[in-house]
C-alpha positions in Angstrom: 0.0 0.0 0.1 1.7 3.5 -0.7 2.1 6.2 1.8 -1.0 8.2 1.9 0.4 10.5 4.8 4.0 11.0 4.9 5.8 12.3 7.9 8.0 14.4 5.7 5.3 15.8 3.9 6.8 14.5 0.5 4.9 13.7 -2.9 2.1 11.0 -3.2 3.5 7.5 -4.6 3.1 7.2 -8.3 0.4 5.0 -8.2 -1.7 5.3 -5.1 -4.2 2.5 -4.9 -7.9 3.0 -4.9 -8.0 1.5 -1.0 -5.3 4.0 0.2 -7.2 6.7 -1.2 -10.4 5.7 0.4 -8.7 4.9 3.9 -7.5 8.5 3.7 -10.6 10.1 2.8 -12.5 8.1 5.6 -9.6 9.6 8.2 -10.1 12.8 6.8 -14.0 12.4 7.4 -13.5 11.2 10.8 -10.8 13.7 12.2 -13.2 16.7 10.8 -16.3 14.8 12.7 -14.1 14.4 16.0 -12.9 18.1 16.0 -16.7 19.4 15.7 -17.6 17.1 18.5 -14.5 18.2 20.7 -15.2 21.7 19.9 -19.1 21.2 20.7 -18.7 19.1 24.2 -15.3 20.8 25.4 -17.1 23.4 27.7 -18.9 20.6 29.2 -16.1 18.3 30.0 -14.1 21.3 31.5 -17.3 22.0 33.7 -17.5 18.7 35.0 -14.0 18.3 35.8 -14.1 21.7 37.6 -17.2 20.2 39.6 -15.2 17.2 40.7 -12.5 19.6 41.7 -15.2 21.9 43.6 -16.6 18.7 45.2 -13.1 17.2 46.6 -12.5 20.8 47.8 -15.4 21.1 49.8 -15.5 17.2 51.1 -11.6 18.2 52.3 -12.7 21.3 54.2 -15.8 19.1 55.7 -13.0 16.6 57.0 -10.7 19.1 58.2 -13.6 20.9 60.5 -14.6 17.5 61.8 -11.1 16.5 62.8 -10.7 19.8 64.4 -13.9 19.8 66.3 -13.0 17.6 69.6 -9.5 19.7 70.2 -11.7 22.8 70.1 -13.9 21.1 72.9 -11.6 19.8 75.1 -9.6 23.7 74.9 -12.9 25.0 75.8 -13.3 22.2 78.7 -9.8 23.0 80.1 -10.3 26.8 80.0 -13.6 26.6 82.2 -12.5 23.9 83.9 -9.3 26.1 85.3 -11.4 28.9 86.1 -14.5 27.3 87.7 -11.7 25.0 89.9 -9.4 28.0 91.0 -12.7 30.3 92.1 -14.2 27.4 94.0 -10.7 26.2 94.9 -9.9 29.6 96.7 -13.1 29.3 98.5 -12.7 25.8 99.6 -9.4 26.5 100.8 -10.5 29.5 102.9 -13.2 27.2 104.4 -10.5 24.5 105.2 -8.2 27.0 106.8 -10.9 28.3 109.1 -12.1 24.8 110.2 -8.4 23.8 110.6 -7.6 27.2 112.6 -10.4 26.4 114.3 -9.4 23.1 115.3 -5.8 23.6 116.3 -7.0 27.1 118.4 -9.0 24.8 120.3 -6.0 22.3 120.9 -4.2 25.5 122.0 -1.8 25.0 119.3 -2.5 28.2 117.3 -1.8 31.9 117.6 -3.2 34.6 115.6 -0.3 35.1 113.3 0.1 31.4 112.4 -4.1 31.2 111.7 -3.5 34.3 109.2 -0.4 32.6 107.4 -2.2 29.3 107.4 -5.2 31.2 105.9 -3.3 32.9 103.0 -1.5 29.7 102.3 -4.9 27.5 101.9 -6.4 29.9 99.9 -3.4 30.2 97.7 -3.0 26.2 97.7 -6.8 25.7 97.1 -6.4 28.7 93.9 -3.5 26.5 92.2 -4.6 23.1 93.1 -8.3 23.9 91.8 -6.7 25.5 88.5 -4.4 22.9 87.5 -6.7 20.1 88.1 -9.5 21.7 86.8 -8.0 22.5 83.6 -6.9 18.9 83.3 -10.2 17.5 84.2 -12.3 20.0 82.1 -10.2 19.1 79.0 -10.2 15.3 79.5 -13.7 15.0 80.8 -15.3 17.0 77.8 -13.2 14.4 75.5 -14.6 11.8 77.5 -18.2 12.7 77.3 -18.0 13.2 73.9 -16.9 9.5 73.5 -20.0 8.6 75.9 -17.6 6.4 78.0 -19.1 6.8 81.4 -16.4 4.5 83.2 -13.5 6.8 81.9 -15.8 9.8 83.3 -15.6 8.3 86.7 -11.9 7.5 86.6 -10.9 11.0 85.3 -13.1 12.6 88.4 -10.9 10.5 90.9 -7.6 11.2 89.1 -8.2 14.8 89.3 -9.6 15.2 92.5 -6.5 13.6 93.7 -4.2 15.9 91.8 -6.2 19.0 93.5 -5.9 17.3 96.5 -2.2 16.9 96.3 -1.3 19.9 94.5 -3.5 22.4 96.5 -1.7 20.4 100.0 1.7 20.8 98.8 1.4 24.5 98.0 -0.9 25.5 100.8 1.5 23.9 103.0 4.8 25.7 101.4 3.4 29.2 102.2 0.9 28.4 105.2 2.4 25.6 107.0 0.1 23.2 108.5 -2.9 24.8 108.4 -2.3 26.0 104.8 -1.5 22.2 103.8 -5.0 21.3 105.2 -6.7 23.9 103.6 -5.0 23.6 100.6 -5.7 20.4 100.2 -9.2 20.7 100.9 -9.5 23.8 98.2 -7.7 21.9 95.5 -9.8 19.0 95.9 -12.8 20.7 95.8 -11.6 22.7 93.2 -11.1 19.9 90.8 -14.4 18.6 91.4 -16.3 21.9 91.1 -14.2 22.6 87.8 -14.3 19.2 86.2 -18.1 18.9 86.6 -19.0 22.2 85.4 -16.9 21.9 82.3 -18.3 18.7 81.6 -22.2 19.7 82.0 -21.8 23.2 80.1 -19.5 22.3 77.4 -21.0 19.2 77.2 -23.9 20.2 76.7 -23.1 22.9 74.4 -21.5 20.3 72.1 -24.6 17.9 72.1 -26.4 20.8 70.7 -23.6 21.9 68.1 -23.3 18.3 67.3 -26.6 17.8 66.5 -26.9 21.1 64.2 -23.4 20.2 62.7 -24.5 16.4 62.1 -27.8 18.0 60.5 -25.8 20.2 58.4 -23.0 17.6 57.4 -25.7 15.3 56.2 -27.3 18.0 53.8 -24.1 18.9 52.6 -23.3 15.5 52.0 -25.9 15.2 50.0 -25.6 18.2 48.2 -22.1 17.1 47.3 -23.3 13.7 46.2 -26.0 15.4 44.0 -23.1 17.4 42.6 -21.0 14.4 41.9 -23.7 12.6 40.4 -24.6 15.1 38.2 -20.9 15.9 37.2 -20.4 12.3 36.7 -23.2 11.9 34.3 -22.6 15.0 32.5 -18.8 14.0 32.0 -20.1 10.3 30.5 -22.5 11.9 28.6 -20.0 14.3 27.0 -17.5 12.0 26.1 -19.6 9.1 25.1 -19.6 10.6 21.4 -16.1 11.7 21.4 -15.1 8.2 22.7 -17.3 6.5 19.6 -15.6 9.0 17.1 -12.2 8.2 18.6 -12.6 4.5 17.9 -13.6 5.1 14.3 -10.6 7.0 13.8 -8.4 4.5 15.8 -10.0 1.8 13.6 -8.6 3.6 10.4 -5.3 4.9 11.6 -4.4 1.6 12.5 -4.8 0.7 8.8 -2.3 3.2 7.6 0.9 2.9 10.1 3.3 3.5 7.2 3.1 7.1 7.8 4.9 8.3 11.0 2.2 11.3 11.3 -0.3 8.3 11.6 1.5 6.3 14.1 2.3 9.7 16.1 -1.8 10.2 16.0 -2.6 6.5 16.7 -0.4 6.5 19.8 -2.0 9.5 21.3 -5.6 8.2 20.4 -4.7 5.3 22.2 -3.8 7.1 25.7 -6.7 9.1 25.7 -8.8 5.9 25.2 -7.0 4.6 28.0 -7.7 7.4 30.0 -11.3 7.4 29.3 -11.4 3.6 30.2 -9.8 4.5 33.6 -12.2 7.5 34.1 -15.3 5.2 33.2 -13.9 2.7 35.9 -13.9 5.3 38.8 -17.4 6.4 37.9 -18.5 2.9 38.0 -16.8 2.3 41.2 -18.4 5.4 42.9 -21.8 3.6 43.1 -20.1 1.3 45.5 -17.9 3.9 47.5 -19.2 4.5 51.3 -16.8 7.3 51.3 -17.0 9.9 48.4 -13.7 11.5 49.4 -11.6 9.7 47.9 -13.4 8.9 44.7 -14.2 12.4 43.9 -10.3 13.5 44.4 -9.5 10.2 42.0 -12.4 11.7 39.7 -11.1 15.2 39.6 -7.3 14.2 38.7 -8.6 11.5 36.2 -11.1 14.3 34.3 -8.1 16.4 34.1 -6.1 13.9 32.7 -8.8 13.1 30.4 -9.1 17.0 29.1 -5.5 17.4 28.6 -5.4 14.1 26.6 -8.2 15.5 24.3 -6.1 18.9 24.1 -3.4 17.0 22.9 -5.9 14.9 20.7 -7.3 18.2 19.1 -3.8 19.2 18.9 -2.5 15.8 16.6 -5.8 15.9 14.6 -5.1 19.7 13.5 -1.8 18.7 12.2 -2.6 15.8 10.7 -5.6 17.2 8.7 -2.8 19.9 7.4 -0.7 17.0 6.0 -3.3 15.3 3.3 -4.3 19.3 2.1 -0.5 19.9 1.3 -0.2 16.8 -0.6 -3.5 17.3 -2.4 -2.2 20.5 -4.1 
């Protein structure tokens, strides 16, 4: 068979067969049909690809918000627990100091100066112990509350009470002697329980309310995203179908004209484009069974961009190939 499309743009063989001429005419017609279809559907393919990318970005942002929400709750619980624990710890330390000083006074082992120093040390120890243990207990307690684990919640209260008791007693004893140690321990333990309990109650209640609204909004966004993804997938499939059919026709014709380097290059590009389309069609088909749309839509966005690039290259190769026979027909 004579070389109908020569890679160097040379002359046609002296005796081209009727078959070669027919194949060339068919290829030219198919290429023109492909170019027409490509320009008709290119905009829809671009929009579908952008829809996949936008859906992927929204899903990623939603995941990031969900991941950061528990940390924000724990931070809020710790702050509230520290404030409440410090206040109630100071009050508890003062009451504990009064009780301890009274007992020591009745036993004749306490003078006014020692009682005053012990009182100040008790308040300071109670505040310090309450702030520290309340912060820890509030942060951990809110996180445990979110997991709905009552056993861990009880353990957290015991641990925080022990921390408050020990911390308050140690600091109160440094600044207020025996009375300060007793009052600081009482205030630290009391502040731990109050701070932890209030943080879990308030922040946990707010969290339940927010989570209910948040879950509802997430369901709404998920449904909206899935509809958008499905719409983009349908639009992409409908737009690519006539192009694929035409590409297969072009490939079938060009496979019989492999003597030309131009046609060989075009055939390779056709195969790459069809392979990209096949991979995308498989991804769309697998999406019907996907439980988590995040991975699917990210892959669909990547593959749809790949297809638009391959089709753009295909259009360029088709234009170059159409130019060759026109030159040879002069």
